[in-house]
N, C-alpha and C positions, 0 to 999 in steps of 0.2 A: 307353811303357806306364806307367812309374812316375809320369810327369806326370799321365796321365789317372786313375790310381788315387788320387793325392793330391787331385785335384779332386773325385772321387766321395766320398772320405773327408770332406772339408770340407763338402760339400753335406749329407751325412747328419748330420754333427755339428750344423750350423746348424738343420736340420729338427728334430732332437731338442731342441735348446735352445729352439726356438720352441714346440713342442707340450708338452713336459713341465711347464714351469712353469704353463702354462695349465690342464693337467689337475690339477695339484696344487691350484692356486687354486680351480678348480671344486669339487674334492673338499672343500675346507676351507670353502667358503662356506655359511653357514647361512641358512635361510629362516624368517621370522616372518610368519605370516598374521594380520592384525589384523581383528577383527570388532567393529563398534560395537554396543553394547546401550544404545540411547537411547529416551527418551520412554516411552509406554505399552507394556507387554509384552502382545502379542496373538498370535493364530494366524498373522497375516501375518509378524510378526517370527520366529516359530518356523520357518516355512518358509524364511525367508531365512537363518537360522542353520544349518539342516540343509543347504541348498545350499552355503553357504560352507564348511562342514566337508567336504562331499564334494570341493569344489574343492581344499581344502588337502591332502586325501589324495592327490588325483591329482598335485598338485605336490610331494609328499613333503616337506611343510613340517616343520621341526624343532620348531616351537611355534606354538600358537594363542594370541593375546593378545586377550582380551575387554576392551574399554574401556567401563566401565559407568557410566552416570549415568541412573537411572530411578526414578520414584516408585512403580513396581510395575505390576500389571495383572492379567491372568487367571491363575488357578492352573493350569488345564490347559495353557496355553501355556508357563508356566514349567516344569512338569513335563516337557514335551516337550523343551525346550531342555536341561534337566538330563540327560535320557536321551541326548541327542545328544552331550553332553560326555562322559559315561560310556563310550558305545559307541566313541568315536574312539580310535584307537591313538596319536594325537598328544597330548602333554602340553599342558594348558591352564593359562594364567596369567590371573588377573583383575586389572585395574587399575581400582580404584574412583576415578573422577575427581570425582564429586559425591556422589550418594546411591545406595546399593544397598538400596532400601527395598522392603518387602513381598516380592513375587515376585522382585524383584531380588536379595534376600538369598539365596534358594535357588540362583539361578544362580551367584552368587559363591562360595557354600560348596561348589558342585559342582566348582570349579576346584582343581587340585592346589596351586597357588601363588597367594597373594593379596597384592596391594600396594595401598596407599591413599595418596592425595595428602593433604596437610595440609587440614583442613577437611571431609574426606569422612566419611560416616556409613554405618552398616550396621544393619539391624534393622527394628522396627515391622512385623512380618510377619503380624499377625492377619488371618485370612480374614474377608471381609465379604460380606453378602448385601444388596445395595442400600446403604442407609445404616445398617444394623444389623449387629451382630456375627453371624457365622454360628452355626448351632446347635452345641451341645456336641459332638456326634458328629463333625462335619466339622472343628472346631477340634482335636479329639484326633488325627484322621487327619493333618491338615496339620502339626501339631507333631511327630509321629512321622516324617514325611517329612523335615522339616527336620533333626531329630536324626540320622536315618540318613545323610543326605547329609553332615553334618559329620563323623560318625564315620568314614566311608569314607576321608577325607583326614586322619585322626588328630587331629581337633579335639574338644574337650569338648562333648558334645551339650547339656549343661544350659543353655548360653547360647542355642543355637538354639531350644530349647523355650520359653525365656522370651521370645524374640522373637515367637513365634507364639501363646503362651497367656499372658494376663495373670494367670492364677491360679497360675502357676509361681513367679515371683519368683527372684532371686538375691541372697543376703545381701551387702550392701556395694555392690551395683550398682543394683538395682531392687527395690522392695518388691512384695508380692503386690497385685494389682489394677491394676498398670501394666505396660505393654509395655516390653521392653528394646530400646534403641537405643544402639549403641556409637559413640563418636567414633573417629577414626583412632588416637589414643593408647590409648584403652581397648581397642580391637581388638587392638593390638600386645601389650598386657599379658596378655590372656587367650588369645593364640594364634590370634586370628581374622584377623590380618594379619602377613605374613612380612616385608614391607619397607614403609618409609615413603619415598616418593620424591616429587620435585617435578614430574616429567614422564615421558613414555615413554622418552626417551633415557637418563635416569638409571637407569631400571628395566632396560632392555636391557643397560646396561653392567654393572650388578650381576649380571645373569644370564649374562654371558659372550656376549651377542649384539650387541655394540657395532658389529661390522662386518657384521651380517647384512643379507640382502636383505629389504626390507620390502614386503609386498603387502597393500593395504588392500581389504577386500571392499566392494563398492558394490551397493546395491539396484538391481534393474532397474526399468524404467519400470512394468511391471505390478505388481511388488512394492510400489513406492511408492504407486501408485494403489489397490492393494488395502488397504494400511494406512490410507490417507486415508479411503476411503469407508466402511470398517467402524469408523471411530472412533465411540465412543458418542455424541459430540456432532454428528457429521456425518451419521450414518445416519438419524436421525429427520427431519432437515432435508431430506435427499434424498427421503425417503418422502413428506413433506408436499408438496414442490414436485411430485413425480410424480403423486400422486392429485389434488391441486388442479388441476394443468395439464390432465389428462384430462377432469375434470368441467367446467372452464371452457370448454374447447374444444368440448365436447358441447353446452353450453347457450347459447353466445354466438356471435355473428357475428364473424369476424376473419380474419386472414391464416394462421391455423394455428400461430402462434408458441407459443401456450400449449400445444397438443398436442405439438409438437416438443420443447419444454422438458420437458414431463411425461414423455414417453417416454424421453428421454436420462437424466433423473434416475432413473426406474425401472430403466433398463438398468444404470446405474452401481451402484444399490443391490443389485439381485439379482446382477449380474455380479461385484461385489466380494465378496459373501458366498459365491458359488460358488467363486471363486478361492481364497478364504481357507479353504475346506473347512468352512464353517459348515453348508451345506446342499447338496442336490442339485437336479436339475431339477424334482422334484416340487413344490417351493415356487413355482417360476416358473409351471408349468402350472396350479397351483391359483389363482394370482393372475389369470392370463388367463381362466380359467374363471369366476371371480367377476366380472370386468368384463363378460364376455359375458352372463352371467345378469342383471346389473343393467341392461344395455342392453335385454335382452328385457323386463324388468320395466317399464322406462320406456316401451316402445312399446305396452304393453297396459294397459287400464284396471284400477284397483285395485291392491292390494299382496298378492302371494301367494307361492307357493313359489319362483319364480325370484328374487325380491327377497331372501327369507330366505336361500336357498342362496348367492346372490352375496355377501352380507355375510359369511356364515360362511366361505366359501372365502377371501375376502380376509384375514379375521382369521387363519385358520389358516395361510395362506401367509406372513404377516408373522412370526408366532410361530415357524414352522418354519425360517424363514431366519435368525433371530437366533442369536447364539452361545449363548444360554440363554433359558428361558421368561421369566425376570424382565426381561431386556433386550428381548425381544420385546414384552412388555406395555407397558413404558415407551415404546418406539418407537411402538407402536400408539396409545397415549393422546396423546402429543405430536403425532403426525401428524394425528390426527383433529381435535384442537383447532386446530392450524395450518391445516388444510384448510378448516374451517368459516369461519375468519377471512378467508382468502384469497378464498374463493368469494363471501362477502358483500361484500367490497370490490370484487370484480370487477363486480358488478351495478350499482355506482354509476358506473363509468366505461366499461363495455362495452355494446354493443347486444346485446339478447337475441334468440335465435332464436324463431320461431313456436312451437317445441316447448315453450318455457317457459310459454306460455299454457295448456297442458294441465295444468300444475301449479299455476298462480296465475291467478285470475280477473282479466283486465285491464279489465273494464267498469267505467266510472265514470258516476255519475249527477250531472249538473251542474245548477245553478239555471237556466242559460241554456236548458236543455231542458225546464224546467218542474218539476223534481224539487226537493222540499224536505225538509230533515231533520225527523224527527219527535221531536226532543228539545225542541222548543219547546212552548208552551201550545197544545194542540189543540182546546180547547173553542171557540175562535173559529170553528171550522168547523161547529158544531152549527147545523142548519137550512139550511145551504148545499146547493144543488142542482148536479147534474152528470150525466154519463152513464158507464156502465160502459165503461172503456177496454179492460179485458179481461173475460173470463168470470169471474164471481164464484161460486166453488164450494167453500166460502163465501168464501175469500180471493181478493183480486185488486186491481186498481188502478182508481180512477175518476179522471176528469178533470172538475174543477169548471168553472163557466161562465166563470171568468177564466183558464182554461188551466192551473191548478195541478193536479198529479197527486198523489194520495194512495194509500197502501197501506191497504186497508180489509178488513173482514169483514162478512158478513151474520149474521143469527141462525139460520143453517142453510139459508136459502133458496138456490136456484140462480137466478142472475140472468144472463141472456144478455148478451153483448157488445152495447153500443149502447143498452141499456135506460136509462130515466131513473131516477135515484136521488136520495135526500136523506139527509143525515147525520143520524141519529137521536140519537146520544149518544156520549160519549167515556168509555172506562174505562182509565185509565192511558195506555198508548200505543196502545190499540186503538180504532180509529175504526169505529163500527158504523153501517151504512146499511140502508135497506130500499127496495124498489122503489116508484116512484110509479105510481099508477094513471093510465091515459090519460084525459085530460079530454075530455068530449064537446063 
């Protein structure tokens, strides 16, 4: 019995020695969740950051590390990311690897801890409307948002205000009329950077996370696609290819390649803007309605309400799907110019459908068929005789005795087709004829 008891004792001891160190190690392991903030800040990035924070919460991460290198972007997207950082229970550290410019400065200031690599900068956060400075009201609002974000984490707000409003100025750093941008050394002096490090590992060591488990957030395929197609340079291009492809397919004979490319481009454009949250299905439905109305207009003579309604529907759909009306107008103008160029080029290399003849008169008058241009001296035809090739009432066509056909007018007389006529005189480009009396 003692022997069996000793065996059981040793088995339990070995089991405890196996389990306890593992439990202690697991309990002592920290987790750092790394989220990259790169390129343009847009709603697609905002959604990616929100999803990443939610995942970090589920994993019970000990710290979120934002690795920042951005030239800025949309104000609304930056504010959404700022709010995501604020609402998270996980402390956030920002590592500025290149530039935390414009909207990127707000995201950086929202972080509890800030570190910068040598050569990094932060600032130049003036809001813009197109290529111009935003109006004073919006500048004031944005500057206060920057200041409040800095204050929450114990930083002097005057530097944040000077980054957003060129009228603020900071004595010794930047004069009024210029925006503040801090180098990594200047940021450390004014308290806008807590650490200067060469890389992520050095920062984690200083923060006590040298042995931490590192999890790097990765954008999904749909998130990458959304950010790509909503890029302000890519979106107008997709819109141009989409509209031009549909028009070319409708007016030319081919294998349907233009139509397929057009539909795919439009699907990417509207699909990306839907996923990014820029718009709803109403923009897509408006665009489809516009195309249908234009098709109806093309099939009936004249230009009326269907054509006007189709154009207005397409314009409204493009503006509604854009992140702002300014971006919508820019996309619209660029796509219209591009569409016109592509459609004109297509008619030089593609065979046109018969439908095109309803829009452009294809008939040609050739010399071989007896037609001559009337830009030459017409007085040579005075006294020449011929017959009415068409009814003259009073305008029409006559055929001279040598087969030449001329556009002529009478002095108001009605001359039946086949009647004999003579050229009486020429006034400018008008050839005036009168009927010949039958000779007995």
